[in-house]
VEXVEX-844860 format. One record per residue (C-alpha): residue number from 0; residue in three letters; y, x, z. Coordinates in nm, 4 decimals. Each point is the difference from the previous one (the first is absolute). Layout:
<nodes>
[node NUM, ALA, [Y, X, Z]] ...
</nodes>
This chain:
<nodes>
[node 0, MET, [-2.3114, -2.5261, -0.7358]] [node 1, GLU, [-0.0307, 0.0376, 0.3729]] [node 2, LEU, [0.1699, 0.3032, 0.1533]] [node 3, GLU, [-0.2249, 0.1381, 0.2694]] [node 4, GLY, [0.0736, 0.2245, 0.2934]] [node 5, GLY, [0.3357, 0.1671, 0.0077]] [node 6, LEU, [0.0764, -0.0361, -0.3709]] [node 7, PHE, [0.2203, -0.3117, 0.0297]] [node 8, TYR, [0.3253, 0.1986, 0.0188]] [node 9, ARG, [-0.0610, 0.1493, -0.3456]] [node 10, ALA, [0.0610, -0.3449, -0.1471]] [node 11, MET, [0.3439, 0.0108, 0.1658]] [node 12, ALA, [0.1164, 0.2754, -0.2346]] [node 13, PRO, [0.2351, 0.1382, -0.0935]] [node 14, ARG, [0.1653, 0.0624, 0.3357]] [node 15, LEU, [0.3306, 0.1715, 0.0771]] [node 16, THR, [-0.0605, 0.3640, 0.0821]] [node 17, VAL, [0.2184, 0.1956, 0.2421]] [node 18, LEU, [-0.0014, 0.3509, 0.1380]] [node 19, VAL, [0.0242, -0.0156, 0.3776]] [node 20, SER, [0.1662, 0.3093, 0.1414]] [node 21, THR, [-0.0276, 0.0978, 0.3644]] [node 22, VAL, [0.0406, 0.3014, 0.2260]] [node 23, ASP, [-0.2107, 0.1135, 0.2918]] [node 24, THR, [0.1459, 0.0988, 0.3373]] [node 25, LYS, [0.0429, 0.3578, -0.1274]] [node 26, GLY, [0.2090, -0.1199, -0.2966]] [node 27, ASN, [-0.2671, 0.0589, -0.2673]] [node 28, SER, [0.0381, -0.2491, -0.2843]] [node 29, ASN, [-0.2788, -0.2099, -0.1457]] [node 30, ALA, [-0.0227, -0.2529, -0.2842]] [node 31, ALA, [-0.2751, -0.2289, -0.1218]] [node 32, PRO, [-0.0171, -0.2778, -0.2573]] [node 33, PHE, [-0.0609, -0.3556, 0.1210]] [node 34, SER, [-0.0602, -0.3161, -0.2011]] [node 35, PHE, [-0.0804, -0.2232, 0.2963]] [node 36, VAL, [0.3733, -0.0679, 0.0538]] [node 37, MET, [0.2300, -0.3031, 0.0163]] [node 38, PRO, [0.3267, -0.1385, 0.1323]] [node 39, VAL, [-0.0620, -0.2148, 0.3087]] [node 40, SER, [0.3443, -0.1352, 0.0958]] [node 41, ALA, [0.3528, 0.0081, -0.1386]] [node 42, HIS, [0.1704, -0.0759, 0.3347]] [node 43, PRO, [-0.0770, 0.2279, 0.1734]] [node 44, PRO, [-0.0957, 0.2314, -0.2881]] [node 45, LEU, [-0.3675, 0.0848, 0.0521]] [node 46, VAL, [-0.2569, 0.1647, -0.2270]] [node 47, ALA, [-0.3725, 0.0548, 0.0506]] [node 48, ILE, [-0.2538, 0.2544, -0.1134]] [node 49, ALA, [-0.3699, 0.0187, 0.0736]] [node 50, SER, [-0.1335, 0.3455, 0.0791]] [node 51, ALA, [-0.3493, 0.1367, 0.0368]] [node 52, HIS, [-0.0649, 0.1200, 0.3543]] [node 53, THR, [-0.0458, 0.3634, -0.1093]] [node 54, ARG, [0.3363, 0.0531, -0.1720]] [node 55, HIS, [0.2481, 0.2591, 0.1235]] [node 56, THR, [0.2636, -0.2594, -0.0929]] [node 57, LEU, [-0.1276, -0.2365, 0.2690]] [node 58, GLU, [-0.0199, 0.2791, 0.2568]] [node 59, ASN, [0.3573, 0.1112, -0.0785]] [node 60, ILE, [0.1384, -0.3559, 0.0193]] [node 61, ARG, [-0.1661, -0.0472, 0.3366]] [node 62, GLU, [0.1519, 0.3272, 0.1249]] [node 63, THR, [0.3562, -0.0380, -0.1344]] [node 64, LYS, [0.0336, -0.3785, -0.0531]] [node 65, GLN, [0.1691, 0.0591, -0.3385]] [node 66, PHE, [-0.0856, 0.0099, -0.3721]] [node 67, VAL, [0.1546, -0.0415, -0.3449]] [node 68, LEU, [-0.1333, -0.2167, -0.2822]] [node 69, ASN, [0.0941, 0.1882, -0.3171]] [node 70, VAL, [-0.0427, -0.2091, -0.3164]] [node 71, PRO, [-0.1092, 0.2152, -0.2967]] [node 72, SER, [0.0364, -0.0647, -0.3701]] [node 73, ALA, [-0.2634, 0.0721, -0.2639]] [node 74, GLU, [0.1661, 0.3362, -0.0700]] [node 75, ILE, [-0.1477, 0.1488, 0.3177]] [node 76, VAL, [-0.3537, -0.1408, -0.0165]] [node 77, ASP, [-0.1593, 0.3485, -0.0078]] [node 78, PRO, [0.1828, 0.1376, 0.3074]] [node 79, LEU, [-0.0683, -0.3321, 0.1753]] [node 80, TRP, [-0.3712, 0.0469, -0.0667]] [node 81, GLU, [0.0213, 0.3549, 0.1373]] [node 82, CYS, [0.1296, -0.1515, 0.3246]] [node 83, SER, [-0.3224, -0.2018, 0.0311]] [node 84, LYS, [-0.2048, 0.3144, 0.0559]] [node 85, SER, [-0.1159, 0.0802, 0.3503]] [node 86, LEU, [0.1817, 0.3101, 0.1223]] [node 87, PRO, [-0.0173, 0.1621, 0.3430]] [node 88, LYS, [0.2348, -0.1456, 0.2617]] [node 89, GLY, [0.3362, 0.1727, -0.0176]] [node 90, VAL, [-0.0208, 0.0753, -0.3755]] [node 91, SER, [0.2616, -0.2007, -0.1900]] [node 92, GLU, [-0.1319, -0.2097, -0.2881]] [node 93, ILE, [0.3610, -0.0335, -0.1139]] [node 94, LYS, [0.0380, 0.3735, -0.0476]] [node 95, VAL, [-0.3524, 0.0547, -0.1392]] [node 96, SER, [0.0557, -0.2743, -0.2614]] [node 97, GLY, [0.3293, 0.1522, -0.1157]] [node 98, LEU, [0.2079, -0.2959, 0.1175]] [node 99, THR, [0.3331, 0.0527, 0.1748]] [node 100, GLU, [0.0781, -0.0841, 0.3618]] [node 101, GLU, [0.3497, -0.1203, 0.0809]] [node 102, PRO, [0.1358, -0.1003, 0.3389]] [node 103, SER, [-0.0212, -0.3652, 0.0911]] [node 104, LYS, [0.3196, -0.1679, 0.1177]] [node 105, VAL, [-0.1331, -0.1506, 0.3265]] [node 106, VAL, [-0.3587, 0.1099, 0.0734]] [node 107, LYS, [-0.1537, 0.3472, 0.0304]] [node 108, PRO, [-0.2687, -0.0166, -0.2746]] [node 109, PRO, [0.1396, 0.1163, -0.3346]] [node 110, ARG, [0.0563, -0.2097, -0.3068]] [node 111, ILE, [-0.1588, 0.1029, -0.3283]] [node 112, ALA, [0.2858, 0.0732, -0.2415]] [node 113, GLU, [-0.1876, -0.0904, -0.3180]] [node 114, CYS, [-0.0616, -0.3598, 0.1137]] [node 115, ILE, [0.2110, -0.3000, -0.1042]] [node 116, SER, [0.0471, -0.1689, 0.3366]] [node 117, TRP, [-0.0455, 0.0846, 0.3660]] [node 118, PHE, [-0.0623, -0.2130, 0.3073]] [node 119, GLU, [0.0491, 0.1897, 0.3240]] [node 120, CYS, [-0.2019, -0.1674, 0.2749]] [node 121, GLU, [-0.0560, 0.0015, 0.3723]] [node 122, LEU, [-0.3365, -0.1177, 0.1299]] [node 123, GLU, [0.0160, -0.3619, 0.1135]] [node 124, TRP, [-0.3715, -0.0493, 0.0788]] [node 125, GLU, [-0.3522, 0.0754, -0.1171]] [node 126, LYS, [-0.3249, -0.1945, 0.0099]] [node 127, GLU, [-0.3621, 0.0883, -0.0720]] [node 128, ALA, [-0.1239, -0.1836, -0.3093]] [node 129, GLY, [-0.3603, 0.0803, -0.0885]] [node 130, ASP, [-0.0216, 0.3423, -0.1619]] [node 131, HIS, [0.3815, 0.0313, -0.0049]] [node 132, VAL, [0.2960, -0.0136, 0.2358]] [node 133, VAL, [0.2914, -0.2241, -0.0976]] [node 134, ILE, [0.3295, 0.1755, 0.0691]] [node 135, VAL, [0.3195, -0.2041, 0.0006]] [node 136, GLY, [0.3280, 0.1855, -0.0207]] [node 137, ARG, [0.3573, -0.1183, 0.0411]] [node 138, VAL, [0.2109, 0.1152, -0.2935]] [node 139, VAL, [0.2999, 0.1799, 0.1495]] [node 140, LYS, [0.1356, 0.1318, -0.3320]] [node 141, ALA, [-0.0751, -0.1157, -0.3551]] [node 142, ASP, [0.1272, 0.1729, -0.3128]] [node 143, VAL, [-0.0688, -0.0302, -0.3728]] [node 144, ARG, [0.1265, 0.1991, -0.2967]] [node 145, ASP, [0.3315, -0.1535, -0.1134]] [node 146, ARG, [-0.1104, -0.0433, -0.3620]] [node 147, LEU, [-0.2926, -0.2200, 0.1067]] [node 148, PHE, [0.1805, -0.2625, 0.2098]] [node 149, SER, [0.2872, -0.2170, -0.1154]] [node 150, ALA, [0.1297, -0.3442, 0.0989]] [node 151, GLY, [-0.2812, -0.0385, 0.2540]] [node 152, ARG, [-0.2659, 0.0630, -0.2623]] [node 153, PHE, [-0.2513, 0.2858, -0.0209]] [node 154, ASP, [-0.0661, 0.1197, -0.3573]] [node 155, PHE, [-0.3761, 0.0514, 0.0271]] [node 156, SER, [-0.0461, 0.0702, -0.3732]] [node 157, GLU, [0.2431, 0.2925, 0.0224]] [node 158, ALA, [-0.1454, 0.1083, 0.3348]] [node 159, ARG, [-0.3565, 0.0150, -0.1357]] [node 160, THR, [-0.1325, -0.0580, 0.3513]] [node 161, LEU, [-0.3493, 0.1368, 0.0448]] [node 162, MET, [-0.2731, -0.2552, 0.0734]] [node 163, HIS, [-0.3539, 0.0985, 0.1070]] [node 164, VAL, [-0.2968, -0.1482, -0.1869]] [node 165, THR, [-0.2944, 0.2060, 0.1304]] [node 166, GLY, [-0.0864, 0.3689, 0.0403]] [node 167, LYS, [0.2323, 0.2059, -0.2200]] [node 168, LYS, [0.1080, -0.3068, -0.2022]] [node 169, PHE, [0.3518, -0.1375, 0.0320]] [node 170, ALA, [0.2096, -0.2605, -0.1815]] [node 171, VAL, [0.3705, -0.0457, -0.0608]] [node 172, ALA, [0.1724, -0.3405, -0.0185]] [node 173, GLU, [0.2170, -0.0138, -0.3096]] [node 174, ARG, [0.0963, -0.3632, -0.0663]] [node 175, GLU, [0.0805, -0.3221, 0.1819]] [node 176, VAL, [-0.1848, -0.3261, -0.0399]] [node 177, ASN, [0.1933, -0.3098, 0.1077]] [node 178, ALA, [-0.1468, -0.3199, 0.1402]] [node 179, ARG, [0.1177, -0.3194, -0.1696]] 
</nodes>
């Protein structure tokens, strides 16, 4: 079956989903879910997201040069979906969704307390990419819940990391498959 138009990315599912939290220049918090996200480099530590041009997230990153990638688990899928709704600028999706802001350790945008890991980032660069803008951030602080990381290994089955399929559909990875 040929995938026409912009549907190709749906065959690249499921994709890691994160909540990107930002603040505007007045200090108002914002959060939005993203599944166009990936690590780019380990040394230096860089991550990338792709944002639609109309997102408050993009506007806030351009203004403040900072953001946080908050990695949610399946337990917060409903509040995460609430954060996808378009709210007026200055209204916090974090607060409206019932999630909890907590101070970040290095950057100004808050972390989302209910998430399982947090990557505090400073804007490295951005580039137009069709109907999106690719944003690359340098990770200046990375934390994960203690119970999920041991001996250099992330316990994804315990973490129940949320993966986006399409629309309101998500998946959770629960077992490993080893290559021979």
